N, C-alpha and C positions, 0 to 999 in steps of 0.2 A: 586528484594529487598529481603535479605537475612532474613531467618525466625530468630527472636530475643531469641527464645525459645532453639535453636540448640545451645548446647555448648560443652565441653570437657566431660560433664557428660554423654553425649549421648553415648560415644564409650564404648567399650569392655574392658578398661584399668579399674582396681581399683582405687578407689578415696583413697587419704591419710587421716588419722584422727588423731588427737590428742586426748587422752582421759585421762583426768586429774582426779585422785583418792586422798583422803585423807590418809596419813599414806604412809609407805614404805612397799613394796611386798618384800619379803624375796627371794633370789637366786632361790628356788626352784618351783617359780611360773612360771619361764622363759619358759618351756616346754609348759605349760598351754596356755599360750600367744603365740605361736608359729608364728613367721613372724611379731612380734611387737616388736618394742625397748623399753626396760624398762629402764628409767631413773629415779634415785631417787635424788629428787631436796632438795637443802639446806632447803627450806622451810618444810619439812617434808612430802612432797607429792610425787605421784609417777605419772609420764608422760609415757604413752604408745603410741608409734608413730609407724605407720605403714600403708599398702595399705588394704583396706577392699573392697572385691569385688561387694557386693551388700546390700541391706538394712538386709536382712536376717541374712547377717554374721555379721553386725553391732549390730543387736540385741541378736545373740549370744554372742558377746563380752561384751556388756552391762549385760547380764545376768551372765556371770563368774564374774562380777567385783560384782552383788548384792549376788552370792551365798558364795563369799568370805566376805561378810557383811561389806564391804566397803562403804564409803561414797563417790558418785559420785560428782564430783566438776564442770565438763564440758565436753563436746563431742563437738569437733571442726573441721570442714572439712579444710585442708590446703592445700596451693599450694606446688607441690615440693620442690621448693627452700626454702619454709619457715618452712619445717616441721623437720628439724635437730637441735635438742637442742645443747646447748653449752657444758654443762658437762653430759657425758654418764657414768653411772655405771651400769654394768649390773652384 
């Protein structure tokens, strides 16, 4: 019987995350969030999407959001086929 705890997250592949923050980031922050796609949503929020290698890297990204003084709305692990936003404005 296969171990139910074994999943795709057990591999060495980065996991994809969506980090939603209140307000729009300016283009000058693209380099700071290297590796993430920055989407400016019509709602006024910013969506950061991309691979995160481990929990330490995720906490590092969340620290950057905190350091910007922006409000964190949500953090979600997503499947690769669901990670692409429909409107990408970088």
